[in-house]
C-alpha positions in Angstrom: 0.0 0.0 0.0 2.9 2.3 0.7 4.0 2.1 -2.9 0.4 2.7 -4.2 0.2 5.8 -2.0 3.5 7.0 -3.4 2.2 6.5 -6.9 -1.0 8.3 -6.0 0.9 11.3 -4.6 3.1 11.6 -7.7 0.0 11.4 -10.0 -1.6 14.2 -7.9 1.3 16.6 -7.9 2.7 15.8 -11.3 0.0 17.9 -13.0 0.9 21.1 -11.3 -1.9 23.1 -12.9 -4.7 20.8 -11.7 -3.2 20.4 -8.3 -2.9 24.2 -7.9 -6.5 24.6 -9.0 -7.7 22.1 -6.4 -5.7 23.8 -3.6 -6.8 27.3 -4.6 -10.4 26.2 -4.6 -10.4 24.6 -1.2 -8.1 27.2 0.3 -10.4 30.0 -0.8 -13.5 28.2 0.5 -11.9 27.5 3.9 -10.7 31.1 4.1 -14.2 32.4 3.5 -15.8 30.0 5.9 -13.4 30.7 8.8 -13.4 34.4 8.1 -17.2 34.7 8.2 -17.7 32.5 11.3 -14.8 34.3 13.0 -16.4 37.7 12.4 -19.6 36.3 13.8 -17.7 35.0 16.9 -16.0 38.3 17.4 -19.3 40.2 17.2 -20.9 37.9 19.7 -18.0 38.3 22.1 -18.1 42.1 21.7 -21.8 42.1 22.3 -21.3 40.4 25.6 -18.3 42.6 26.6 -20.0 44.1 29.7 -21.0 40.7 31.0 -17.4 39.4 30.4 -15.8 42.5 32.0 -18.1 42.7 35.1 -17.7 39.0 35.7 -20.6 38.6 38.2 -21.8 35.0 38.8 -25.5 35.7 38.6 -27.3 38.6 36.8 -30.9 39.5 37.7 -32.9 41.5 35.2 -36.3 42.0 33.7 -37.4 39.0 31.6 -37.8 41.2 28.5 -34.1 42.0 28.4 -32.3 40.6 25.3 -28.9 42.3 25.4 -26.9 44.0 28.1 -27.2 47.3 26.3 -31.0 47.3 26.4 -31.6 47.1 30.1 -35.0 47.7 31.8 -34.8 49.4 35.2 -36.1 47.5 38.2 -37.7 48.8 41.5 -35.4 49.1 44.5 -37.5 46.5 46.4 -36.2 43.8 44.1 -32.6 44.2 45.4 -33.9 44.0 49.0 -35.9 40.9 48.2 -32.9 39.2 46.5 -30.7 39.9 49.5 -33.1 38.1 51.8 -33.0 34.9 49.7 -31.2 32.0 51.3 -28.0 31.2 49.5 -27.3 34.8 48.5 -23.9 35.9 49.8 -24.5 39.5 48.7 -26.4 41.4 46.0 -25.4 44.8 44.6 -26.9 47.1 41.9 -25.4 48.0 38.6 -26.3 51.0 36.5 -25.8 50.7 32.7 -26.8 53.6 30.5 -25.8 55.9 27.7 -24.8 59.6 28.0 -23.3 62.4 26.0 -20.1 64.1 27.1 -19.0 67.6 26.2 -15.3 67.4 25.8 -12.7 70.0 26.5 -12.6 71.0 22.8 -16.3 71.7 22.9 -17.3 68.7 20.8 -19.7 66.0 22.0 -19.3 62.3 22.2 -21.6 59.5 23.2 -20.4 57.1 25.9 -21.6 54.1 27.9 -21.5 54.7 31.7 -21.4 51.9 34.1 -22.2 52.7 37.7 -20.7 50.3 40.2 -21.9 49.6 43.7 -20.6 52.4 46.0 -19.6 49.9 48.7 -18.0 47.0 46.9 -17.2 48.3 43.5 -18.1 44.8 42.2 -17.1 44.5 38.5 -14.4 47.2 38.6 -11.9 47.1 35.8 -8.1 46.6 36.2 -6.4 50.0 36.4 -3.4 50.9 34.3 -3.0 54.3 35.8 -4.5 55.9 38.9 -5.9 54.6 42.2 -9.2 52.9 42.5 -10.1 54.8 45.6 -10.1 58.0 43.7 -13.4 57.0 42.1 -15.0 58.1 45.4 -13.5 61.6 44.9 -15.8 64.4 43.7 -16.8 63.9 40.1 -14.5 60.8 39.7 -14.7 58.6 36.6 -12.5 55.8 35.1 -12.0 55.6 31.4 -11.4 52.4 29.5 -8.3 52.4 27.4 -9.4 50.6 24.2 -9.7 51.3 20.5 -12.4 53.9 21.2 -10.5 56.1 23.7 -9.3 58.3 20.8 -12.9 59.5 20.4 -12.5 61.1 23.8 -9.4 62.9 22.6 -7.0 60.6 24.5 -7.9 61.7 28.0 -5.4 61.4 30.9 -5.7 61.6 34.6 -7.1 65.0 35.5 -8.9 65.5 32.1 -12.2 67.2 32.7 -15.5 67.0 30.8 -19.2 67.9 31.2 -22.0 65.4 31.6 -25.5 66.8 31.7 -24.1 70.1 33.0 -22.1 68.3 35.7 -18.3 68.4 35.9 -16.5 65.1 35.5 -12.9 64.3 36.1 -10.8 61.3 34.8 -9.2 59.7 37.9 -8.0 56.5 36.4 -7.2 54.7 33.1 -8.4 51.1 33.0 -8.3 48.1 30.8 -10.9 45.4 30.2 -11.0 41.9 28.8 -13.3 42.5 25.9 -14.0 45.6 23.8 -17.6 46.8 23.1 -19.4 46.2 19.8 -20.8 49.5 18.8 -17.7 51.7 18.9 -18.7 53.7 21.9 -16.2 54.6 24.7 -16.8 53.3 28.2 -16.7 55.1 31.6 -17.0 53.7 35.1 -18.1 55.6 38.1 -20.1 54.9 41.3 -23.7 53.9 41.2 -25.0 57.0 43.1 -23.0 59.3 40.9 -24.3 57.7 37.7 -27.9 58.0 38.7 -27.3 61.6 39.9 -25.6 62.8 36.7 -27.7 60.9 34.1 -31.4 61.6 33.6 -33.3 58.4 34.2 -36.8 57.0 34.9 -38.3 56.4 38.4 -36.4 53.2 38.7 -32.6 53.2 38.3 -31.3 49.7 38.9 -30.3 48.2 35.5 -29.1 44.9 36.9 -28.6 43.2 40.2 -25.3 41.3 40.6 -25.4 38.4 42.9 -22.7 36.3 44.5 -24.1 32.9 45.7 -22.8 31.3 48.9 -22.0 28.2 46.8 -22.8 26.8 43.3 -25.5 24.5 44.7 -27.6 27.6 45.7 -27.8 29.0 42.1 -30.9 27.0 41.1 -32.8 27.9 44.3 -31.9 31.6 43.7 -33.3 31.4 40.2 -36.5 29.9 41.4 -37.0 32.5 44.1 -36.2 35.4 41.7 -38.7 33.9 39.2 -41.4 34.2 42.0 -40.7 37.9 42.1 -41.4 38.2 38.4 -37.8 38.6 37.3 -35.1 36.6 35.7 -31.8 35.3 37.2 -29.2 33.9 34.9 -25.5 32.9 35.3 -22.7 34.7 33.5 -22.6 32.0 30.8 -26.4 31.9 30.4 -26.5 35.6 29.9 -23.9 35.5 27.3 -25.8 32.6 25.6 -29.0 34.7 25.8 -27.2 37.6 24.0 -25.8 35.3 21.4 -29.2 33.7 20.7 -30.6 37.2 20.2 -28.0 38.2 17.6 -28.2 34.8 15.9 -31.9 34.4 15.5 -33.6 37.8 16.1 -31.4 40.0 13.9 -30.3 39.7 10.3 -26.6 39.2 11.4 -26.9 35.4 12.0 -28.8 34.8 8.7 -26.3 36.8 6.6 -23.3 35.0 8.1 -24.9 31.6 7.6 -25.7 32.4 3.9 -22.1 33.5 3.3 -20.8 30.4 4.9 -23.0 28.2 2.8 -22.0 30.0 -0.3 -18.3 29.5 0.6 -18.9 25.8 1.1 -20.8 25.5 -2.3 -18.0 27.3 -4.1 -15.3 25.0 -2.6 -17.4 21.9 -3.3 -18.1 22.8 -6.9 -14.6 23.9 -7.7 -12.9 20.9 -6.1 -15.4 18.4 -7.4 -15.2 19.6 -11.0 -11.4 19.9 -10.9 -10.9 16.5 -9.3 -13.2 14.9 -11.8 -11.2 16.3 -14.6 -8.0 15.1 -12.9 -9.5 11.5 -12.8 -10.5 11.6 -16.4 -7.0 12.7 -17.5 -5.4 9.9 -15.5 -7.9 7.2 -16.3 -5.4 5.3 -18.4 -2.9 5.1 -15.5 -5.6 3.8 -13.1 -6.5 1.2 -15.8 -2.9 0.1 -16.1 -2.6 -0.3 -12.4 -5.8 -2.4 -12.4 -4.4 -4.5 -15.3 -1.2 -5.4 -13.4 -3.1 -6.6 -10.4 -4.3 -3.6 -8.3 -7.6 -4.4 -6.6 -10.6 -2.1 -6.6 -10.3 -1.3 -2.9 -6.7 -0.3 -3.4 -7.6 2.1 -6.2 -10.3 3.5 -4.0 -7.8 4.1 -1.2 -5.5 5.9 -3.7 -8.3 8.2 -4.7 -9.4 8.8 -1.1 -5.7 9.6 -0.2 -5.5 12.1 -3.1 -8.7 13.9 -2.2 -7.9 13.8 1.6 -4.4 15.1 1.1 -5.6 18.0 -1.1 -8.4 18.8 1.2 -6.3 18.9 4.4 -3.5 20.9 2.7 -6.1 23.4 1.5 -7.6 23.5 5.0 -4.3 24.3 6.5 -3.5 27.0 3.9 -7.0 28.5 4.3 -6.8 28.7 8.1 -3.3 30.1 7.9 -4.3 32.8 5.4 -7.4 33.7 7.5 -5.3 34.0 10.7 -2.8 36.2 8.9 -5.5 38.5 7.5 -7.1 38.9 11.0 -3.8 39.6 12.6 -3.0 42.3 10.0 -6.5 43.8 10.3 -6.2 44.1 14.0 -2.8 45.8 13.7 -4.4 48.5 11.7 -8.0 48.4 13.1 -7.8 47.7 16.9 -11.7 47.6 17.1 -11.9 44.9 14.4 -14.3 42.3 15.8 -13.1 38.8 14.7 -12.1 35.8 16.8 -11.1 32.4 15.6 -12.5 29.7 17.9 -12.3 25.9 18.1 -15.9 25.8 17.0 -15.1 27.8 13.8 -12.1 25.6 13.0 -14.2 22.4 13.7 -17.0 23.6 11.4 -14.6 24.4 8.6 -12.9 21.0 9.1 -16.2 19.2 8.9 -17.1 21.0 5.6 -13.6 20.2 4.2 -14.2 16.5 5.0 -17.5 16.7 3.1 -15.7 18.3 0.2 -13.1 15.5 0.3 -15.8 12.8 0.5 -17.7 14.3 -2.4 -14.5 14.5 -4.6 -13.6 11.0 -3.7 -17.0 9.7 -4.6 -16.8 11.3 -8.0 -13.4 9.8 -8.7 -14.2 6.3 -7.3 -17.3 6.0 -9.4 -15.3 6.7 -12.6 -12.3 4.5 -11.7 -14.4 1.4 -10.7 -16.1 1.4 -14.0 -12.9 1.3 -16.0 -11.8 -2.0 -17.6 -8.1 -2.6 -18.4 -9.1 -4.0 -21.8 -10.6 -0.6 -22.8 -7.5 1.2 -21.8 -5.1 -0.9 -23.7 -7.4 -1.1 -26.7 -7.4 2.7 -26.8 
């Protein structure tokens, strides 16, 4: 068999034009599939950035909430009721809302303001500059240093701005694990300052962040919160809820799915047609092998080897090209939302296997029908 595989490899690479066409077709298909699904993964991660950065174990919210950006304020009694539930170690409020800053240059810029619990500062970001205690100082805000900070004219500690006719001062520069989706800078301050500076409705608690005493208490907490008419979800469940919303309730998921299917069809058609042409041009060689004693299953293995080798090589080239493109894009566009995950790679690999099976099937059908007599007669 080793000798037959060697012959199969030489037959495959001997026709450099056909081999290159096969590789280009599969590489291009894999590149598009991984690129599209990676963009989708990056968008979903950015959409859940607040959940990732805050890191609370349990989030309590109105059942109608679909994404973290569209919070529905809850009455203050909900927090008191949650704190009284057995199994709750502590529960604190979180304010999440939008505001418009007037910068020192006189221009205006929209921002997302997160108000942390005044006592615990649960969910506070890691500081690059400044002291976290300065957030309690008069008018103190933390600014997140990410791709959007330039929109605030690159503030530093001591930079002043206006928020709803209130003076604000940057007292710290922070970093977070995930950047936001919509290109809006983020500021952190205390909960009471946020609701004081930003006009809001009668209720001001966007979310209640809960730390359970142990993991076994989570289900009981969910049930008790449901009795209050609200929803309690874990960090992972909230991220899944946001992902589900963008997948099925917006056009984003459908568009990405269509592009992925188109990429798969392109790769399938190009590789199938090119491989079929390759088999036709080498039919006499397969017939000669059959005439000198090669069995049908051995010829089948040769064709499967050729298709599999081409598909896996194209898969590696496609993933490598996509990784390079994402790396270069992020160097020039720091807010570029794209992330290659094991799920993306696995999906692309599965589709490449389907392409290889399809190509093998086309080749095997043709080779098994050949008779040595017809080859030598020709």
